C-alpha positions as CSV (number, residue, x, y, z in Angstrom):
1,X,15.8,136.3,-137.6
2,X,14.0,138.5,-135.1
3,X,11.2,139.6,-137.5
4,X,10.8,136.0,-138.5
5,X,10.3,135.0,-134.8
6,X,7.1,137.0,-135.0
7,X,7.8,140.0,-132.6
8,X,10.5,142.3,-133.8
9,X,10.5,144.1,-130.5
10,X,12.1,141.1,-128.7
11,X,15.7,140.8,-127.9
12,X,18.2,138.2,-128.5
13,X,18.8,136.3,-125.3
14,X,22.0,134.5,-124.8
15,X,22.1,131.8,-122.0
16,X,24.0,129.0,-120.5
17,X,22.2,125.7,-119.5
18,X,23.2,122.4,-118.3
19,X,23.6,119.6,-121.1
20,X,25.7,119.0,-124.1
21,X,28.6,116.6,-124.2
22,X,31.0,118.8,-122.2
23,X,28.6,119.7,-119.2
24,X,27.1,123.1,-120.3
25,X,25.7,124.4,-123.5
26,X,24.9,127.7,-125.0
27,X,21.5,128.7,-126.1
28,X,19.9,131.6,-127.8
29,X,16.3,132.6,-128.2
30,X,14.2,135.7,-128.5
31,X,12.7,137.2,-125.3
32,X,11.7,140.1,-123.5
33,X,14.1,141.9,-120.9
34,X,13.6,140.5,-117.4
35,X,14.7,142.0,-114.1
36,X,18.3,141.7,-113.4
37,X,19.3,141.0,-117.1
38,X,22.3,142.6,-118.3
39,X,21.5,144.4,-121.7
40,X,23.9,145.0,-124.6
41,X,23.7,146.5,-128.2
42,X,25.8,145.0,-130.8
43,X,25.8,146.2,-134.2
44,X,22.0,147.2,-133.7
45,X,21.0,143.9,-132.3
46,X,19.7,144.2,-128.6
47,X,21.1,141.3,-126.6
48,X,20.2,140.2,-123.0
49,X,21.9,137.9,-120.7
50,X,20.5,136.6,-117.3
51,X,23.0,137.3,-114.2
52,X,23.9,133.5,-113.7
53,X,24.9,133.1,-117.5
54,X,26.7,136.3,-117.5
55,X,29.2,134.7,-115.0
56,X,30.3,132.2,-117.6
57,X,29.9,134.6,-120.8
58,X,32.1,137.4,-119.6
59,X,34.4,138.4,-122.4
60,X,32.7,136.1,-124.9
61,X,32.5,137.1,-128.7
62,X,29.9,135.7,-131.0
63,X,30.3,135.7,-134.8
64,X,28.1,134.6,-137.6
65,X,29.8,132.4,-140.2
66,X,28.1,132.1,-143.5
67,X,31.2,131.0,-145.4
68,X,32.3,127.7,-147.2
69,X,32.4,125.8,-144.0
70,X,28.9,126.2,-142.9
71,X,26.4,128.5,-141.5
72,X,26.0,129.3,-137.9
73,X,27.2,131.2,-134.8
74,X,30.7,130.9,-133.5
75,X,31.0,131.4,-130.0
76,X,34.6,132.3,-128.4
77,X,34.4,132.0,-124.8
78,X,37.6,132.8,-122.8
79,X,36.1,131.2,-119.7
80,X,35.7,127.7,-121.2
81,X,38.2,125.3,-120.1
82,X,37.3,122.7,-122.7
83,X,34.8,122.8,-125.6
84,X,33.2,120.2,-127.7
85,X,33.9,119.6,-131.3
86,X,30.5,121.1,-132.2
87,X,31.2,124.3,-130.5
88,X,28.0,124.4,-128.6
89,X,29.0,123.0,-125.3
90,X,31.9,123.7,-122.9
91,X,33.2,123.0,-119.5
């Protein structure tokens, strides 16, 4: 996916933004590391998270499901009080 985005040197950015049906939603993009970002490496994939999003994402795990039930990212966030049925937004 990173190579298809046009610049394989970019990192996967995970962030939280206002929106979705539960108040906040997850977002992902490819981006360069910025000042203050937390950096992680997971299975060879560089991931960056801004400080404000990191408050909501501490302890979160992300899996990619390409099984029979669909294809996409599955986010398990222990800080979410409620989640939407789509799995992309939380409160």
